[in-house]
DRENROTI-424709 format. One line per field, with one value per residue (C-alpha): x, y, z. Coordinates in steps of 0.5 Angstrom, whole numbers. Last residue first. Example, Ala and Ser with C-alpha at 12.3 -4.5 7.8 and 13.67 -1.06 7.14 Angstrom:
REM residues 2
c1: c(27 | 25)
c2: c(-2 | -9)
c3: c(14 | 16)
//
This chain:
REM residues 715
c1: c(208 | 209 | 208 | 205 | 199 | 200 | 194 | 191 | 187 | 183 | 181 | 176 | 178 | 176 | 170 | 168 | 162 | 161 | 154 | 152 | 144 | 139 | 133 | 136 | 143 | 150 | 155 | 162 | 168 | 173 | 176 | 181 | 188 | 191 | 195 | 190 | 185 | 190 | 191 | 184 | 183 | 188 | 185 | 178 | 181 | 186 | 180 | 182 | 177 | 180 | 187 | 185 | 180 | 178 | 170 | 172 | 175 | 168 | 168 | 167 | 173 | 179 | 186 | 188 | 184 | 179 | 173 | 175 | 170 | 164 | 167 | 162 | 156 | 157 | 157 | 152 | 146 | 145 | 141 | 147 | 150 | 157 | 157 | 163 | 163 | 167 | 169 | 169 | 174 | 171 | 175 | 172 | 168 | 164 | 165 | 162 | 159 | 159 | 156 | 158 | 152 | 153 | 147 | 147 | 141 | 140 | 133 | 133 | 140 | 145 | 149 | 149 | 156 | 160 | 157 | 159 | 165 | 167 | 164 | 169 | 174 | 174 | 172 | 179 | 182 | 180 | 182 | 189 | 189 | 186 | 193 | 190 | 188 | 180 | 176 | 169 | 165 | 166 | 162 | 156 | 150 | 152 | 148 | 150 | 146 | 147 | 141 | 144 | 142 | 149 | 150 | 148 | 152 | 159 | 157 | 156 | 164 | 169 | 165 | 163 | 169 | 171 | 165 | 167 | 174 | 171 | 167 | 172 | 175 | 182 | 187 | 194 | 199 | 205 | 205 | 211 | 207 | 209 | 208 | 205 | 198 | 201 | 206 | 201 | 196 | 202 | 204 | 197 | 196 | 202 | 200 | 193 | 196 | 200 | 194 | 190 | 197 | 196 | 188 | 189 | 195 | 191 | 185 | 190 | 193 | 200 | 203 | 206 | 210 | 213 | 214 | 221 | 218 | 221 | 217 | 211 | 212 | 214 | 207 | 204 | 207 | 205 | 197 | 197 | 201 | 194 | 191 | 197 | 197 | 191 | 190 | 198 | 198 | 191 | 194 | 200 | 196 | 192 | 198 | 201 | 193 | 194 | 201 | 199 | 192 | 198 | 202 | 196 | 193 | 200 | 200 | 193 | 195 | 202 | 197 | 192 | 198 | 201 | 194 | 193 | 199 | 198 | 191 | 196 | 200 | 195 | 191 | 197 | 198 | 191 | 192 | 198 | 196 | 189 | 194 | 198 | 205 | 208 | 211 | 217 | 215 | 218 | 216 | 222 | 222 | 218 | 219 | 214 | 216 | 215 | 211 | 211 | 208 | 205 | 198 | 198 | 203 | 206 | 210 | 209 | 216 | 216 | 221 | 227 | 234 | 236 | 242 | 240 | 233 | 236 | 240 | 235 | 231 | 236 | 238 | 231 | 231 | 237 | 235 | 228 | 223 | 220 | 214 | 215 | 216 | 215 | 221 | 221 | 213 | 212 | 205 | 204 | 205 | 207 | 212 | 213 | 215 | 221 | 222 | 223 | 229 | 232 | 234 | 230 | 227 | 234 | 234 | 237 | 239 | 243 | 237 | 236 | 244 | 242 | 238 | 231 | 230 | 228 | 223 | 223 | 220 | 223 | 227 | 229 | 226 | 231 | 229 | 234 | 227 | 221 | 224 | 220 | 218 | 221 | 218 | 222 | 218 | 222 | 219 | 214 | 208 | 203 | 198 | 202 | 209 | 204 | 200 | 205 | 208 | 201 | 200 | 207 | 207 | 200 | 201 | 208 | 203 | 200 | 192 | 189 | 182 | 185 | 190 | 184 | 179 | 186 | 187 | 181 | 183 | 189 | 186 | 182 | 186 | 190 | 184 | 181 | 189 | 188 | 181 | 183 | 189 | 184 | 179 | 183 | 186 | 184 | 186 | 193 | 194 | 192 | 197 | 202 | 201 | 202 | 207 | 211 | 208 | 211 | 217 | 220 | 216 | 218 | 226 | 224 | 221 | 226 | 231 | 229 | 227 | 235 | 238 | 234 | 236 | 243 | 243 | 240 | 246 | 251 | 257 | 261 | 266 | 273 | 271 | 272 | 267 | 262 | 263 | 263 | 256 | 253 | 255 | 251 | 245 | 244 | 244 | 240 | 235 | 236 | 234 | 229 | 225 | 227 | 223 | 217 | 217 | 217 | 214 | 208 | 208 | 207 | 202 | 198 | 200 | 197 | 202 | 200 | 207 | 208 | 206 | 211 | 213 | 219 | 225 | 221 | 219 | 225 | 229 | 223 | 225 | 232 | 232 | 226 | 231 | 237 | 233 | 233 | 240 | 239 | 239 | 247 | 248 | 253 | 258 | 264 | 269 | 272 | 268 | 262 | 261 | 261 | 254 | 251 | 253 | 248 | 242 | 245 | 246 | 240 | 236 | 241 | 240 | 233 | 234 | 239 | 235 | 229 | 232 | 236 | 228 | 225 | 231 | 230 | 223 | 222 | 228 | 236 | 241 | 240 | 237 | 243 | 248 | 246 | 246 | 252 | 255 | 251 | 254 | 261 | 260 | 259 | 265 | 269 | 266 | 267 | 274 | 276 | 272 | 277 | 283 | 282 | 281 | 287 | 291 | 285 | 279 | 275 | 270 | 264 | 263 | 259 | 255 | 253 | 257 | 263 | 266 | 272 | 272 | 278 | 283 | 279 | 281 | 288 | 287 | 289 | 282 | 281 | 288 | 285 | 278 | 282 | 286 | 279 | 276 | 282 | 281 | 274 | 274 | 279 | 275 | 269 | 273 | 275 | 269 | 265 | 260 | 255 | 247 | 245 | 242 | 247 | 252 | 248 | 248 | 256 | 256 | 252 | 256 | 262 | 258 | 256 | 262 | 267 | 260 | 261 | 268 | 266 | 261 | 266 | 271 | 265 | 263 | 271 | 271 | 265 | 266 | 273 | 271 | 265 | 258 | 255 | 249 | 250 | 256 | 251 | 246 | 252 | 254 | 246 | 246 | 253 | 252 | 245 | 247 | 253 | 247 | 243 | 248 | 249 | 242 | 242 | 246 | 241 | 235 | 239 | 240 | 232 | 230 | 222 | 220 | 222 | 225 | 231 | 228 | 223 | 228 | 233 | 228 | 226 | 233 | 235 | 228 | 230 | 238 | 235 | 230 | 234 | 239 | 233 | 231 | 239 | 241 | 233 | 235 | 242 | 239)
c2: c(266 | 264 | 258 | 260 | 254 | 246 | 242 | 238 | 243 | 244 | 251 | 251 | 252 | 258 | 260 | 267 | 268 | 275 | 276 | 281 | 284 | 283 | 278 | 273 | 274 | 276 | 271 | 272 | 267 | 267 | 261 | 259 | 257 | 263 | 265 | 265 | 269 | 274 | 275 | 274 | 280 | 284 | 282 | 286 | 292 | 293 | 295 | 303 | 305 | 302 | 304 | 312 | 317 | 313 | 316 | 320 | 315 | 310 | 305 | 298 | 295 | 291 | 294 | 287 | 281 | 280 | 281 | 277 | 272 | 278 | 284 | 283 | 281 | 288 | 286 | 287 | 293 | 293 | 289 | 287 | 281 | 279 | 272 | 269 | 261 | 257 | 250 | 243 | 238 | 232 | 227 | 223 | 229 | 234 | 240 | 241 | 248 | 254 | 260 | 267 | 272 | 280 | 282 | 290 | 293 | 300 | 302 | 307 | 304 | 310 | 309 | 301 | 299 | 304 | 301 | 294 | 296 | 298 | 292 | 287 | 292 | 292 | 285 | 283 | 288 | 285 | 278 | 281 | 283 | 277 | 274 | 266 | 260 | 259 | 260 | 260 | 253 | 258 | 263 | 259 | 262 | 268 | 274 | 282 | 286 | 293 | 298 | 303 | 309 | 312 | 316 | 309 | 306 | 310 | 310 | 301 | 302 | 301 | 297 | 292 | 291 | 290 | 285 | 281 | 280 | 278 | 273 | 271 | 268 | 268 | 263 | 264 | 264 | 269 | 273 | 274 | 279 | 278 | 285 | 285 | 287 | 292 | 295 | 296 | 300 | 304 | 306 | 308 | 312 | 316 | 317 | 320 | 324 | 327 | 329 | 331 | 336 | 338 | 339 | 344 | 347 | 349 | 351 | 356 | 359 | 358 | 365 | 364 | 358 | 364 | 363 | 360 | 357 | 350 | 351 | 353 | 346 | 342 | 344 | 342 | 335 | 334 | 337 | 332 | 326 | 325 | 322 | 318 | 314 | 311 | 308 | 306 | 302 | 299 | 297 | 295 | 291 | 288 | 286 | 283 | 280 | 276 | 273 | 271 | 267 | 264 | 262 | 259 | 256 | 252 | 250 | 248 | 243 | 242 | 239 | 235 | 232 | 229 | 227 | 223 | 220 | 219 | 215 | 211 | 209 | 207 | 204 | 200 | 198 | 196 | 191 | 189 | 187 | 183 | 180 | 176 | 178 | 171 | 172 | 172 | 176 | 183 | 184 | 186 | 193 | 198 | 203 | 208 | 211 | 218 | 223 | 217 | 220 | 214 | 214 | 218 | 216 | 214 | 207 | 202 | 198 | 192 | 188 | 191 | 190 | 198 | 197 | 189 | 191 | 197 | 193 | 187 | 193 | 196 | 190 | 188 | 194 | 193 | 187 | 188 | 184 | 177 | 176 | 172 | 177 | 174 | 176 | 184 | 185 | 191 | 194 | 197 | 201 | 199 | 204 | 208 | 203 | 201 | 209 | 210 | 204 | 205 | 212 | 218 | 221 | 221 | 217 | 220 | 217 | 222 | 220 | 212 | 212 | 213 | 206 | 205 | 204 | 211 | 211 | 216 | 221 | 226 | 221 | 224 | 222 | 228 | 234 | 238 | 244 | 239 | 235 | 228 | 224 | 218 | 215 | 210 | 205 | 200 | 198 | 193 | 190 | 191 | 194 | 199 | 201 | 202 | 207 | 211 | 211 | 213 | 219 | 221 | 222 | 226 | 231 | 232 | 235 | 239 | 239 | 232 | 230 | 226 | 222 | 219 | 217 | 213 | 211 | 207 | 201 | 200 | 201 | 196 | 191 | 191 | 192 | 185 | 181 | 182 | 181 | 174 | 173 | 172 | 169 | 164 | 161 | 154 | 155 | 158 | 152 | 148 | 151 | 149 | 142 | 142 | 145 | 142 | 134 | 135 | 137 | 136 | 130 | 127 | 128 | 125 | 119 | 118 | 119 | 113 | 110 | 111 | 108 | 102 | 100 | 102 | 97 | 91 | 93 | 93 | 97 | 94 | 100 | 103 | 110 | 112 | 106 | 109 | 116 | 114 | 110 | 115 | 120 | 116 | 114 | 121 | 123 | 118 | 120 | 127 | 125 | 121 | 126 | 130 | 125 | 125 | 132 | 133 | 127 | 130 | 136 | 133 | 130 | 136 | 140 | 135 | 130 | 128 | 125 | 130 | 136 | 141 | 146 | 145 | 147 | 145 | 138 | 137 | 138 | 134 | 128 | 128 | 128 | 123 | 118 | 120 | 118 | 111 | 110 | 112 | 106 | 104 | 100 | 102 | 97 | 101 | 99 | 104 | 104 | 101 | 108 | 111 | 109 | 113 | 119 | 118 | 119 | 125 | 128 | 127 | 130 | 135 | 137 | 138 | 143 | 147 | 146 | 150 | 155 | 157 | 157 | 161 | 167 | 167 | 167 | 173 | 177 | 175 | 177 | 173 | 166 | 167 | 167 | 160 | 158 | 159 | 157 | 150 | 150 | 151 | 146 | 141 | 142 | 142 | 135 | 131 | 134 | 133 | 125 | 124 | 126 | 123 | 116 | 116 | 111 | 106 | 105 | 98 | 97 | 93 | 85 | 80 | 84 | 82 | 86 | 86 | 82 | 84 | 89 | 93 | 100 | 104 | 111 | 109 | 104 | 106 | 107 | 111 | 115 | 118 | 119 | 124 | 127 | 128 | 131 | 135 | 138 | 139 | 143 | 148 | 148 | 150 | 155 | 159 | 159 | 161 | 167 | 168 | 168 | 165 | 158 | 159 | 158 | 153 | 149 | 149 | 147 | 141 | 139 | 139 | 135 | 129 | 130 | 125 | 121 | 118 | 116 | 112 | 109 | 106 | 104 | 101 | 97 | 95 | 92 | 88 | 85 | 83 | 81 | 76 | 75 | 83 | 85 | 90 | 93 | 93 | 97 | 102 | 103 | 106 | 110 | 113 | 114 | 117 | 121 | 124 | 125 | 129 | 134 | 135 | 136 | 141 | 146 | 145 | 147 | 153 | 156 | 154 | 154 | 152 | 147 | 142 | 135 | 136 | 137 | 132 | 127 | 128 | 128 | 121 | 119 | 122 | 118 | 112 | 112 | 113 | 108 | 103 | 105 | 103 | 97 | 94 | 97 | 94 | 88 | 87 | 89)
c3: c(203 | 210 | 215 | 221 | 221 | 220 | 220 | 224 | 228 | 221 | 218 | 213 | 207 | 202 | 198 | 195 | 191 | 188 | 185 | 181 | 180 | 176 | 177 | 173 | 177 | 174 | 176 | 180 | 182 | 187 | 189 | 195 | 196 | 200 | 194 | 189 | 194 | 195 | 187 | 186 | 191 | 187 | 180 | 183 | 185 | 180 | 175 | 174 | 179 | 186 | 184 | 185 | 181 | 176 | 175 | 169 | 165 | 165 | 170 | 167 | 169 | 166 | 168 | 171 | 170 | 175 | 171 | 165 | 164 | 165 | 161 | 155 | 158 | 162 | 170 | 174 | 174 | 181 | 186 | 190 | 193 | 197 | 198 | 202 | 202 | 208 | 206 | 209 | 205 | 202 | 199 | 193 | 191 | 193 | 197 | 204 | 206 | 210 | 209 | 210 | 207 | 204 | 202 | 198 | 196 | 193 | 192 | 186 | 182 | 180 | 185 | 186 | 182 | 186 | 193 | 190 | 188 | 195 | 198 | 194 | 195 | 202 | 203 | 200 | 204 | 210 | 207 | 207 | 214 | 217 | 213 | 213 | 215 | 215 | 221 | 218 | 223 | 229 | 227 | 226 | 222 | 218 | 215 | 214 | 211 | 208 | 205 | 201 | 202 | 199 | 206 | 210 | 205 | 207 | 214 | 214 | 210 | 215 | 219 | 214 | 212 | 220 | 221 | 214 | 217 | 224 | 220 | 217 | 223 | 222 | 223 | 222 | 215 | 216 | 210 | 204 | 200 | 191 | 188 | 182 | 184 | 190 | 184 | 179 | 184 | 186 | 180 | 178 | 184 | 183 | 176 | 179 | 184 | 179 | 174 | 180 | 182 | 174 | 175 | 181 | 177 | 171 | 176 | 179 | 172 | 171 | 171 | 177 | 173 | 169 | 163 | 159 | 153 | 157 | 163 | 159 | 156 | 162 | 165 | 158 | 158 | 166 | 163 | 158 | 162 | 166 | 160 | 157 | 164 | 164 | 156 | 157 | 163 | 160 | 154 | 158 | 162 | 157 | 153 | 161 | 161 | 154 | 155 | 163 | 159 | 154 | 160 | 164 | 158 | 158 | 165 | 164 | 158 | 162 | 168 | 163 | 162 | 168 | 170 | 164 | 165 | 173 | 170 | 165 | 171 | 175 | 170 | 169 | 176 | 176 | 170 | 174 | 180 | 178 | 173 | 179 | 180 | 182 | 190 | 194 | 200 | 201 | 194 | 189 | 187 | 184 | 179 | 177 | 170 | 166 | 162 | 156 | 151 | 146 | 148 | 155 | 159 | 167 | 165 | 170 | 171 | 176 | 179 | 180 | 183 | 182 | 178 | 176 | 173 | 170 | 166 | 164 | 161 | 157 | 154 | 152 | 149 | 145 | 143 | 141 | 144 | 144 | 148 | 154 | 159 | 166 | 171 | 169 | 170 | 165 | 166 | 159 | 154 | 146 | 142 | 148 | 152 | 147 | 147 | 153 | 154 | 148 | 150 | 146 | 152 | 155 | 162 | 168 | 175 | 180 | 186 | 184 | 185 | 192 | 193 | 195 | 202 | 203 | 198 | 191 | 189 | 184 | 180 | 173 | 165 | 162 | 158 | 162 | 162 | 161 | 166 | 165 | 172 | 174 | 180 | 186 | 189 | 194 | 200 | 197 | 200 | 194 | 198 | 202 | 198 | 192 | 197 | 199 | 192 | 188 | 195 | 194 | 186 | 187 | 193 | 188 | 183 | 187 | 187 | 189 | 187 | 182 | 186 | 190 | 185 | 181 | 188 | 189 | 185 | 189 | 196 | 193 | 192 | 199 | 202 | 199 | 199 | 207 | 207 | 203 | 208 | 214 | 210 | 206 | 213 | 212 | 204 | 206 | 211 | 206 | 201 | 205 | 206 | 198 | 197 | 204 | 201 | 194 | 194 | 200 | 203 | 196 | 198 | 205 | 202 | 196 | 202 | 206 | 200 | 198 | 205 | 205 | 199 | 200 | 207 | 202 | 197 | 203 | 205 | 209 | 211 | 210 | 212 | 205 | 202 | 207 | 204 | 197 | 199 | 202 | 198 | 191 | 196 | 197 | 190 | 188 | 193 | 190 | 183 | 185 | 188 | 183 | 178 | 182 | 182 | 175 | 172 | 178 | 174 | 168 | 170 | 172 | 165 | 161 | 157 | 150 | 149 | 143 | 147 | 143 | 148 | 143 | 149 | 155 | 152 | 149 | 155 | 159 | 154 | 155 | 163 | 163 | 159 | 163 | 169 | 167 | 168 | 176 | 180 | 177 | 183 | 189 | 191 | 190 | 187 | 182 | 176 | 181 | 183 | 176 | 173 | 178 | 175 | 170 | 174 | 178 | 170 | 168 | 174 | 175 | 168 | 169 | 174 | 170 | 164 | 168 | 170 | 164 | 160 | 166 | 165 | 158 | 159 | 163 | 164 | 162 | 167 | 173 | 170 | 164 | 171 | 173 | 166 | 165 | 172 | 171 | 163 | 167 | 172 | 167 | 163 | 170 | 171 | 164 | 163 | 171 | 170 | 164 | 168 | 173 | 169 | 167 | 171 | 167 | 171 | 170 | 166 | 168 | 165 | 169 | 172 | 180 | 184 | 179 | 174 | 170 | 165 | 162 | 163 | 160 | 161 | 160 | 155 | 148 | 145 | 151 | 151 | 144 | 146 | 151 | 146 | 142 | 148 | 149 | 142 | 143 | 149 | 147 | 141 | 146 | 150 | 144 | 141 | 147 | 144 | 149 | 147 | 154 | 149 | 145 | 151 | 154 | 148 | 148 | 155 | 153 | 147 | 153 | 158 | 153 | 149 | 153 | 154 | 147 | 147 | 154 | 150 | 146 | 150 | 154 | 147 | 146 | 153 | 153 | 146 | 148 | 155 | 151 | 152 | 151 | 151 | 156 | 152 | 146 | 150 | 153 | 145 | 144 | 150 | 149 | 142 | 144 | 149 | 144 | 138 | 143 | 145 | 138 | 136 | 142 | 138 | 133 | 138 | 140 | 132 | 131 | 124 | 125 | 119 | 123 | 120 | 124 | 131 | 131 | 128 | 133 | 139 | 137 | 137 | 144 | 146 | 143 | 146 | 153 | 153 | 150 | 156 | 161 | 158 | 158 | 164 | 168 | 164 | 167 | 174)
//
């Protein structure tokens, strides 16, 4: 045992001195590493005195070196505490300063014999220290700062992200290895026959700390060997810890403790811990490999669902539908139950929650982010999918603090920006998975692409919204000009009559022809007002299943006699009446087809052999989400729509009719504007084109009614 203790102590000392030299000679000025130097100096002093103590041949020299190693060991936990404070970025000058003062007092007590009372022969050791009356004070001081260091590391894991959190977790684990090993030196002080088998773990602890601190493979340790050393060290530490507890318990109850019994307990504990640290993970891996096909199928389905999400949302018209589809896909594919989406509110200028799962905390609904906040500005500089536990690059302190705050407030795992370029439209907040896992690069890439696609979708909608606003302003100007032009002419007769009345002339003196003109013009003004009101009103109608064929039949019946009198060959063609049912208003659809037929009959008045064809055809749309549609074609062989107005034919007051032909609102350019307004409200599309052989073709497209859809809603 003496040989083992000498060799392990030399290893402990050399490992500490090697790291001290490595840190001091390094060109990198790392404040954390310099705090670690003081810890290494304490370990080196303790280990060096330990070597000389084991070589001592007299009681006096053995006692001297025992007091020296005890004095150095006092500062091991204190310097570790100082190092942990620096690692976590916390200030603790008062607690550290108090520790050094108390430590120096304990050093004085050690020199005076209150901590180390003397040395004596114990359990095969010629000189082993005896605990003094104030030894509990030393143990309380040592354990207090050691536990404080552990608590700092635990809190640091909680309140930091990525590399900083992982560093704290790494230090916590290797500290357990080293201090469990060092603790095996204390049982013999109290005559408990537990040998210091773990003394060699201190060297392992020091080297692992240096390796993790520097990420410098000066030992050329491969990853697999490094993992093996970690697993073996944890197993040995657990076995030593169990042996210590077992020895203390046996001494407490007064049972005899033998070396062979302790060895047996230690070996048994080692194999059990090795099974836990090494065997169980590999057994789990073998089970996963055995059932790889089952797991892979589910994984593939999830990946396919995420990959196809951008194409699915591209076909959605409503923004809320896009967000709901994104949320539900992420929840089902990534096995998370908490997803919230923040969207930039154009009115308030804040990012607000517009979509969240029920499992998310209620606080997210009231949560707001300013556009100039550190979080948004940090994400905008370099948009990417942020896996909060896997952030290893350096971030600005204020950006880093905002990420930590958001993670802790809502227990987040991933933040996905919704962006285009460096413009952030929103954020997708994803909670922790239902089962602990590491986020794979493929998942992060797909989430990043989803955020980019949704951002592009939002950008497109914003551009369309602005274009619509411009179109509305243009339409408003056109309407104002049209109203001015349409009302100015009939107002002439009204103004003339008013002038006659003002001059005192009798109404009886006005000619009959002028009276008829006046009545016509007043009727004209009333028709204009009625037409504008019909176009502008937001009629609320009850949507019900309606047969397009029935609506077209009704319109054809209305204009059949008029078409025959005008010599127009009016033809109606349709194939399957069952597949032409849409969700809408029967009266409004009849009004649509009335306007189109009447418009065509007006256009055919000067044609030699006028023809008007109306076709009702079912068809399917293209795209990821195929839709069954019904199209109504109104085709004539007239002169067509003038090229100057074909792109604006659905705007109000756009018409090709002469002023003398405008007897009601249908002659003012409001009929087609009203028709388009109705089709838009029904979720359909209307378009027009001129045919090469002459004539115009109007196309009305509406979605076929699905029995699973809701109907009876009011719009």
